[in-house]
C-alpha positions as CSV (number, residue, x, y, z in Angstrom):
1,M,6.8,5.4,-19.4
2,Q,5.7,8.4,-17.0
3,V,8.2,8.1,-14.1
4,P,11.5,9.6,-15.8
5,G,8.8,13.2,-16.4
6,Y,7.9,13.6,-12.7
7,L,11.4,13.0,-11.7
8,A,12.7,16.0,-14.6
9,Q,9.9,18.3,-13.6
10,Q,10.4,17.8,-9.4
11,E,11.0,21.7,-9.2
12,A,7.8,22.3,-11.4
13,L,5.8,20.4,-9.0
14,K,6.8,21.4,-5.7
15,A,6.5,25.1,-6.8
16,K,3.1,24.5,-7.4
17,G,2.7,22.9,-3.8
18,I,3.3,19.1,-4.7
19,A,5.3,17.4,-1.8
20,A,5.4,14.0,-2.7
21,V,3.9,11.4,-5.4
22,Y,3.1,8.0,-5.1
23,V,4.1,5.4,-7.7
24,Y,2.0,2.1,-7.1
25,C,1.3,-1.2,-8.6
26,V,-0.9,-4.1,-7.9
27,N,2.3,-6.0,-7.3
28,D,4.6,-7.4,-4.6
29,G,7.2,-5.0,-2.6
30,A,10.1,-6.6,-4.0
31,V,8.8,-5.8,-7.6
32,M,8.0,-2.3,-6.9
33,T,11.9,-1.6,-5.1
34,G,13.8,-2.9,-8.2
35,W,11.3,-1.0,-9.9
36,A,12.2,1.8,-7.6
37,K,15.8,1.4,-8.2
38,D,16.1,1.4,-12.0
39,Q,13.8,4.3,-12.1
40,G,16.6,5.8,-9.8
41,V,13.9,7.6,-7.4
42,E,15.5,7.7,-4.4
43,G,16.2,11.2,-2.8
44,S,13.3,12.4,-5.3
45,I,9.9,13.3,-4.1
46,V,8.7,10.4,-5.6
47,T,7.8,7.1,-3.8
48,F,7.1,3.6,-4.6
49,L,4.5,1.7,-3.2
50,A,3.1,-1.9,-3.7
51,D,-0.5,-2.8,-3.4
52,P,-0.3,-6.7,-3.6
53,T,-3.8,-7.6,-2.7
54,C,-5.4,-5.0,-4.7
55,A,-6.9,-3.3,-1.7
56,F,-6.2,0.2,-2.2
57,T,-6.7,0.1,-6.0
58,R,-10.5,-1.4,-5.1
59,A,-11.2,0.9,-2.4
60,V,-10.5,4.1,-5.1
61,G,-12.4,2.2,-7.6
62,M,-9.2,1.9,-10.5
63,V,-9.4,-2.1,-10.9
64,L,-8.5,-2.5,-14.7
65,D,-10.3,-6.0,-15.3
66,H,-10.6,-5.4,-19.3
67,P,-10.2,-8.5,-20.7
68,G,-7.4,-7.8,-23.1
69,P,-4.6,-6.5,-20.4
70,M,-6.5,-9.5,-18.1
71,G,-5.6,-12.5,-20.8
72,V,-2.2,-11.1,-20.7
73,L,-1.7,-10.2,-17.0
74,G,-4.0,-12.6,-15.3
75,N,-4.8,-11.2,-12.3
76,P,-6.8,-7.9,-11.8
77,R,-4.2,-4.5,-12.1
78,C,-4.7,-1.2,-11.0
79,K,-5.5,1.6,-14.2
80,R,-3.4,3.9,-15.2
81,F,-4.4,7.3,-13.1
82,V,-3.3,10.0,-11.1
83,L,-5.0,11.3,-8.0
84,V,-4.4,14.8,-6.8
85,V,-4.8,15.0,-3.0
86,D,-4.8,18.5,-1.6
87,D,-4.9,18.3,2.7
88,G,-6.8,15.2,2.3
89,A,-9.4,15.7,-0.8
90,V,-9.2,14.7,-3.9
91,T,-9.1,17.6,-6.7
92,H,-8.4,15.9,-9.6
93,V,-8.6,12.6,-11.2
94,E,-7.2,12.1,-14.6
95,V,-7.6,8.1,-15.8
96,S,-5.5,7.0,-19.0
97,E,-7.9,4.9,-20.6
98,A,-9.9,4.1,-23.7
99,A,-12.1,1.8,-25.3
100,D,-9.3,0.8,-27.6
101,D,-6.9,1.4,-25.3
102,P,-7.9,0.3,-21.3
103,A,-4.5,0.3,-20.1
104,G,-3.4,3.7,-21.4
105,D,-0.2,2.5,-23.0
106,N,-1.0,1.7,-26.5
107,E,0.5,5.0,-28.1
108,P,3.0,6.3,-25.3
109,E,2.9,10.0,-26.5
110,G,-0.7,9.8,-27.7
111,P,-3.5,11.8,-26.0
112,V,-4.8,8.8,-23.9
113,T,-1.6,8.3,-22.1
114,A,-1.4,12.1,-22.2
115,K,-3.6,12.3,-19.2
116,T,-1.1,10.8,-16.5
117,R,1.7,12.6,-18.0
118,V,3.4,15.5,-15.7
119,E,3.0,17.8,-18.2
120,H,-0.8,17.7,-18.2
121,I,-0.8,17.5,-14.5
122,L,1.0,20.4,-13.8
123,T,-1.8,22.3,-16.1
124,L,-4.5,21.2,-13.5
125,L,-2.6,22.8,-10.4
């Protein structure tokens, strides 16, 4: 949902000083490699990474453990979020979640998902 926007806005992101965009999920490397290929990120500033044990997700406090998504997905997953990091320091944290939309994907063009779309992130930079 968000990846095409980040790919389309690579030059705008670079102009604002963004060198890399990392997309990761609590999933295995094979799934992430397949998703990266599907999204056409090769040669872009977007890199897909896997967090199969949920270690990074836990470390940054972004575990999605709401019973709604958990009932479908089973294992804890990662919230939909963006961390803007400048020289090792987190300067912005945006999370797409709401009480009635814990995964931030009920309404792709809605205000909850908008928090992590590239258009909003560009306004923060």
